[in-house]
C-alpha positions as CSV (number, residue, x, y, z in Angstrom):
1,M,12.7,32.3,-19.0
2,L,13.0,28.5,-18.8
3,K,16.4,28.6,-20.6
4,N,17.6,31.2,-18.1
5,R,16.6,29.0,-15.1
6,A,18.4,26.0,-16.7
7,T,21.6,27.8,-17.5
8,R,21.6,29.5,-14.0
9,H,21.2,26.0,-12.4
10,L,24.0,24.6,-14.5
11,R,26.3,27.5,-13.6
12,E,25.5,27.2,-9.9
13,I,26.4,23.5,-9.9
14,K,29.3,24.0,-12.3
15,M,28.3,21.3,-14.7
16,S,27.7,21.2,-18.5
17,Y,24.3,20.3,-19.9
18,F,25.4,16.8,-20.9
19,S,27.3,16.0,-17.6
20,H,24.3,17.1,-15.7
21,M,22.0,15.0,-17.9
22,K,24.2,11.9,-17.5
23,R,24.4,12.3,-13.7
24,S,20.6,12.9,-13.4
25,L,19.8,9.9,-15.6
26,D,22.2,7.8,-13.5
27,I,20.4,8.9,-10.3
28,S,17.0,8.3,-11.9
29,L,17.9,4.8,-12.9
30,R,19.3,3.9,-9.5
31,L,16.2,5.3,-7.8
32,G,14.1,3.2,-10.2
33,C,16.0,0.1,-9.1
34,G,15.4,1.1,-5.5
35,C,11.7,1.3,-6.2
36,F,11.8,-2.1,-7.7
37,F,13.7,-3.5,-4.7
38,A,11.2,-1.9,-2.3
39,A,8.2,-3.3,-4.2
40,I,9.7,-6.9,-4.1
41,H,10.7,-6.5,-0.5
42,S,7.1,-5.4,0.4
43,I,5.8,-8.8,-1.0
44,A,8.7,-11.0,0.1
45,P,10.5,-9.3,3.1
46,F,13.4,-11.8,2.9
47,F,14.5,-10.3,-0.5
48,F,16.4,-7.0,-0.7
49,E,16.3,-6.5,3.0
50,S,18.4,-3.3,3.0
51,A,18.8,-2.6,-0.7
52,S,16.6,0.5,-0.9
53,S,17.9,2.1,2.3
54,D,21.5,1.3,1.3
55,L,20.9,2.9,-2.1
56,I,19.4,6.1,-0.5
57,H,22.2,6.3,2.0
58,N,24.9,5.9,-0.7
59,L,23.2,8.5,-3.0
60,H,23.0,10.9,-0.1
61,K,26.7,10.5,0.6
62,E,27.5,11.0,-3.0
63,L,25.4,14.1,-3.4
64,E,26.7,15.6,-0.2
65,K,30.3,15.1,-1.4
66,S,29.6,16.8,-4.7
67,S,27.9,19.9,-3.4
C-alpha cells in the first residue's frame, strides 16, 4: 500500500524517485537554514532581517512554477 502511494505520487508529479529525493532534500535543507535564520533573528533582530521571509517567498515561487 505504501509503495502504491509513493509510485502514484511520483507519477503525478512526473519525477523519478531520485530526482524527487534530491529536490525534497534541497527544500528541507533550505527550510532548515530558514529556521536557523529565524532563531538568530528572534534574539538579534538586526541579523537576517528578511532572510526567512525571502526564502519562503522564493520557495513558493519555485514550487508554483514547477506544478
